[in-house]
C-alpha positions in Angstrom: 0.0 0.0 0.0 1.2 3.5 -0.8 0.1 6.9 0.1 -2.8 7.4 2.6 -4.7 10.5 3.6 -8.0 10.9 5.3 -9.1 14.5 5.1 -11.3 14.5 2.0 -15.0 15.3 2.5 -15.6 15.6 -1.3 -13.9 14.2 -4.4 -14.1 15.6 -8.0 -14.5 19.1 -9.3 -16.8 21.9 -8.3 -19.3 20.7 -10.9 -18.9 16.9 -10.9 -18.3 15.6 -7.4 -19.3 13.2 -4.7 -19.7 13.9 -1.0 -18.6 11.6 1.7 -20.9 10.4 4.4 -18.0 11.3 6.8 -14.5 11.3 5.4 -12.9 9.6 2.4 -9.7 7.8 2.9 -7.6 7.9 -0.3 -5.2 5.0 -0.6 -2.7 4.2 -3.4 -2.5 0.5 -4.2 -0.2 -1.4 -6.5 -1.5 -4.7 -7.8 0.4 -7.4 -9.8 -1.2 -10.1 -11.9 0.6 -13.3 -11.0 -1.7 -15.6 -13.1 -1.2 -16.8 -16.6 -4.0 -14.9 -18.2 -5.3 -11.3 -18.3 -7.5 -10.3 -15.4 -9.9 -7.4 -14.9 -9.2 -5.3 -11.9 -12.0 -3.2 -10.5 -11.7 -1.8 -7.0 -15.4 -1.5 -6.3 -16.5 -4.6 -4.5 -13.1 -6.3 -4.5 -11.0 -4.1 -2.2 -11.8 -3.6 1.5 -9.9 -2.0 4.3 -9.9 -2.6 8.1 -9.0 -0.3 10.9 -7.3 -1.2 14.2 -10.6 -2.2 15.7 -11.4 -4.6 12.9 -14.1 -2.5 11.3 -14.3 -3.1 7.6 -14.7 -0.3 5.0 -15.6 -0.8 1.3 -14.7 1.2 -1.8 -17.2 3.9 -2.8 -17.6 3.3 -6.6 -18.9 6.7 -7.3 -16.1 8.4 -5.4 -13.6 6.2 -7.4 -14.9 7.7 -10.6 -14.9 11.3 -9.5 -11.8 11.1 -7.4 -9.4 9.5 -9.8 -8.2 11.9 -12.6 -6.6 9.0 -14.4 -9.4 6.4 -13.7 -6.9 3.9 -12.4 -8.7 1.0 -10.6 -11.8 1.4 -12.7 -12.1 -1.6 -14.9 -8.3 -2.0 -15.6 -7.1 -5.0 -17.5 -3.9 -6.4 -16.1 -1.8 -8.8 -18.3 0.2 -11.5 -16.6 3.3 -10.4 -14.6 2.6 -6.7 -14.9 1.1 -4.1 -12.6 
């Protein structure tokens, strides 16, 4: 896991955005495909985080769309042995 910051209450631009029901926690993740065939990587529904108390947090799919300028993690195809 890479960078982590938790002070975002909104992601996106002033016109196209998504509000948090609290605070968004942005996380940078690097994934590597170790299989022999191409795989589809989609963060919504496949990535979860846990805090020190064991509470589980899911990805907000709408926030992923508005908060990623480069759309990484939204339906990425990963070929074998690459990121």
